[in-house]
N, C-alpha and C positions, 0 to 999 in steps of 0.2 A: 651446129648453130642453134640457139634456142628458138622454139616455136612460140609465137604469140597466139595463144589459143582463142583470144577474142575474135580473131579472123575466121575461126571455124564457123561462126554463125553465118557467114556469107555463103558458104557451100550449103549449109543446112537450109537456108531460105529457099533453096531450090528443092529442093526436096522437102537427263539428270534424274527426274522422277520417272517411275515406271508404272503408270496407272492409266486407265482408259477414261475417255471423256466423250460424251455424245455431242454431235454437232448441233447447232441451233435449230429450233423448230421449223424455221422457214426454209431449211435446206431442201432442195429438190433431189431426192434420191432416185436412182434408176428403178424402174418397175421390177418387181419380183414375181416369179412364176409360182412361188409357194407363200402361203400366209406366214407372216412373221410378226412377233411381238416386239422385236428389237428395232431401235431407230438407228439408221446408218447415215454417214459412216462413223466408225469407231476408231480412234487413233490412239496408239500406245507408243510412247517415245523413250529413247535412251539418249543421254547427252554426255559429252565430255569436253574438256578444254581444247581450244584450238589456238593457232598462232595469234589471231586477232581478238578472240573472244570465246565463243562456245560453238560447238558443232554437234549435230545430232542426226539420228535416223528414226523415222516413225514407221510403224506397221499400221497401215490404214485398211481396215476391214470394210468392204462394201458388201452389198447383197450378192454380188457376182463372184468376187475373188478378194484376195488380200494383196495390197501393194506396199512398196517401200517408197517413202518420200524423205529425202534428205534435206537438211537445212543448215544454215550458218547464221549466227547472230553476233552483233557487237555493238558497243556504245553504252552510254549511261542509261540507267532505268530510273524514270521518275514515276512515283506512284502516289495515289491519294491515301487517305487514312484507312480505307478499307482494303488497300493492297492492289487496287486496279491500276494497271499501267496507263500512263497519260501521254507518252511520247513514242508510241510504236509506229514505225514506218516499214511497210512490207514491200518487197520487190520480187518480180518474176523475171527470170533471165530470158534472153533471146535464144534462137536455135543454135545448137552446137556448143553452147556453154552449159554450165551447171550451177548448183547452189552456192558455189564458192564466191563470196562477195568480190574478192579482188581479182578474179579472172575477167570480169566484165566491167564492174563498177568502180574500179580502182581510182580512176581520175576524179570520181565524184565523192568518194567516201573517205573519211578520216577526220582527225581533229582540225577544225577551222576550214575544212573543205565545204563544198556546196551542201552535201549531206553531212553535217557536222556531228561526229560521234560524241562530242561533248554536250550536245543538245538532244540528239535523237538516239533511240535504240532501233537499230536496223535488223530486220529479219529477212533473209534471202531464202526463198522456198524453191525446192525442186518441183518438177511438174510430172504428173502421172505419165509414164512412158519414157522418162529419162533413162539414159544409160542402156543397160541390157537387162530388162525386167525378166525375172524368173517367177512368173505368177501362176503357171500351170493352167492357163486358160487360153482360149483363142485370142488372136490379136484384135481386140475390139475395145473401144472406149466410147463413152457418151460424155457430152459436155456437162450434163447435170452431175454425173459421177465425178468428173474432174474438179469442178469448182466446189462441190460439197466436200470433197476430200481435202482440198486446200484449207477450207474453213475448219474442218475437223482438226487439222494439225495446229492451226492458229489457236483454236480453243483448248487444245491440250496444253499448249505453252502459256497462253494468256487468255483465260476463260472470259468469253463475252466482250473482249476488248474491241474498241473502235480504233481505226488506224488510217493513216495516209497510205495510199497504194500506188505503186508505180510499176512500169514494165517497159522493156525495149523490144521492138519488132513483134515477134510471136508472143512474147511475154506481155507486151502492151495490149495486144488483142485479147488475151486471156483476162487481163486486168479489167478491161471494159466489160466483158461478159460477167465476171464475178461481181463487179460494182452494181450492175443492173439487177442481178439475182439477189444480192444482199445489200440493198441501199442503206439500211440502218447501221451497217458496220463500217462503211467507207466514208471518211471525212473529206478527203481530197484525193484527186487522181492526177498523176503525171505520166505522160506518154512520150516516148522517143521512137520515131520511125514507125508509128502505128496509127491505124484509123479504124473507126467503127463501121466503115462501109465494106461491103463484100467485094474484096479485091479480085475474086475469081470472075466477076462479071465485068470488070473494067478492061477495055481493050488494051490498056497499057500492059496488062499482065497476061495477055493471051499466050505468050510463049511459056510462061510459068505453068499455065494450065496444061499445056501440051507436055511440059517437062514432068509434071506430077503423074500424068497418065502413063508416060513412057517409063518412069521410075517404077510404077506398079507392075508394068509388063516385065521389066528386068528382074524384079524381085520374084515374080511368079515363075519366070523361066529358070532362075537359079534354084528354086525349090524343086521344080520338076527334074532338073539335072542332078539333084541330090546335094547341091551346095558343097561347101559353104559359100555364101555370097561374098566375094571380095571386091570392095569398092574400087580400089586402085587398079586391079586387073581389068575391070570394066572400062575404066577411063582409058587405059592404054590400048585396049583392043577394039573398043566400040567407037566408031567414028562420031556418032551423035554425041556421046558423052565428051569425047575429045574436043569437038567443036565448041560445045557449050561451055565447058570448064576452062578452056583456054581463052575464051572471050571474057576474061575476068574484069574487063573495064565496065561491064554491066553492074558489077557489085560495088566497085569503087567508082570514083568520079573520073572524068577524062584526065589523062596524063598522070594518074597515080603511079603507075609502074615506071614512069620516066623520072620520078622525083626521088633523087638520091637521099634526101633527108627523111622521106617516108621509109625508105629501105632501112635506114639506120633505126628508125622508130620500132621496126619489127625485129631488130636484132641481127639484121643482115649486114655484112660488110660489102659495100658496093664493088670493091676491087675483085671480090670472088665471083660476082655476077655482072660483068661489064655491060652485057646486053639486056634490054628489056625482056625479051622472050625467055632468056635463061632464068632471070629473076622470077618471072611469072610462073614458069614451069616448076621451079623449086617450091614456090609458095603453095601451088596447087597440090603437088605431091605430098607435102607435109600436111595440108588439110586432110587429104584422103587417108593418109596413114593414121592420123589422130582419130578421124571419124571412124575408121575401121576398127580401131582398138577400143574405143570408148562408147560407141553408140550402135545399137541394133537398128539397122535401117528400116526394117519392117515396122518396129514400134515407133520409130521416129516419124515415119510417114503417117501412121495412124494418129499420132499425137497432133501433127500439123493439120491433118484433115479434120480432126475433131474440133479443134479451135476454129478453123475456118467455117465449119458448119455452124458453130455457135454464133459467129459474126454474121453469117449469111441469113440466119433466122431473125436478126434484129430489124425492127422498123424504126423510122425516125422518131416516132412517138415514144419508143423505149428510152431514148436519150434523156427524157425528162426524169428518169429514175437515177441518173448519174449524179454524183455530188455537185454542189453548187460551183466549186472552184476546180478548174481543170487546166493543167499546164500541158501544152502541145508543142513539141519541138520537132522540126524537120529541116532537111538540107535540100536546097534546090538541085544539088547534084546527086540526089538519091534516086537510083534507077530501079530499086526494088519496091519501095513505097513512094509513089510519085508525089511530088509537092502539090500538084493540082488536086489529087485525091485527098490529101491531108488538109488542104485549104478548104475544100468543100465540106469536109467533116467538121472543121472548126467553125465554119459559118452555120452549119446545122445545129451545133451546140449553142451558139449565141441565140439562134431562133428559138431554142428550147429553154431559154432563160438562164443559161449558164454564164458564169464569168470566166472567160477564156483568156489564159495567159499564153499568147502565141509567140514563139521565138523561132525566127527563120535564120538559118545559117546559109549564107550565099556562097555558092560555087566552091565548096570545100571538097578537094579531091579524095577525101576519105569516104565519100559516098554515104552508104547506108549506116556506117559506123562512125560518122563524124562526131557524134555525141560523146563517144566513149573510148575510142582508140587513140592512145597518146594523150596529149594535152587537151583538156576540155575547152571548147570554144568559149571565148570571153563572154559573148552574149548569152550563152547557155548558163554559164557559171553565175552571172549576175542575175539572170531571170529566175533560175531555180532557187537561189538564195532568198530572193525577195518573196517568191511564192511560198516557201517553207517558213519564212520568218513571220508571216502573217498568221500562222496557225495558232 
């Protein structure tokens, strides 16, 4: 049966031309131990045709190492007389997904959809640490290096472009940090299931804090034992993992696994899994198998922690650097990014002088992925269309 890889983000929440271009001058590059005359990061990209538009991979050189960042882009390009793009929209994916637009944003993107590819040129960027990086360096990231590298890739493709920026969950938090670091580049910001507050200090997320520390312990133990670290084996033999991962209602809303129409949305035939527990177990096993095959858990944890450090370093006064117009969407049944936390963030944005377009989805049993798994909620579709139309 087909696996809907959008759902992998839930498990992860726990846990053409070939030339170089220099990132903009206001980029914060990581400190170097050796004097250097070069400005980092430097991105060099190769591009080819894809099903929906174009796909590419960039080699991003920082002072510490060289990364690979993948991207996909589609939609009409509108340019001024000097060739500068006028309708660029950039998105960052959530945990467990990648740069492929239609793995996560499918419900949003396409002709006459909320992100209308007849009006917008959409660029979906990978994030440092995606997949299984082979960078020949210790597993270490800085938030400055991460956001500067993303700007480096954008500048390779669309030099000095300004753009609308969006992100879901982890990708939304990264979008917030990048917007604050590069305020002259981001015209508008839209967020789904993301907040600019440090969620690690919120009592709602205490269990996730514990989870991250235990995940670190598991990874360290696996290294000492000589590995390789097998995620699914850990789930099966470790009671803590088993308890947490089987309690999947935390990721979805209440009653999700008892909803047969939701089972069909994911490609499952209810007659094959007549019981809720059987369905839940199969979904989790497929998450783990996909995660094991496509993601290095060490790098994934480093990526998550780096973005969280970036958010934790923010003060409310930093919100003034965000763009004037911000779209904030959340679900009252989201048990990963609490609606209370997101509401407080939206209020803080208003106090900072921002025009906040807040869309609340009530009691959607898709939980954290109510925005993007299956059919887009009507209120989100209407709200996002209005938000982007004003650009």
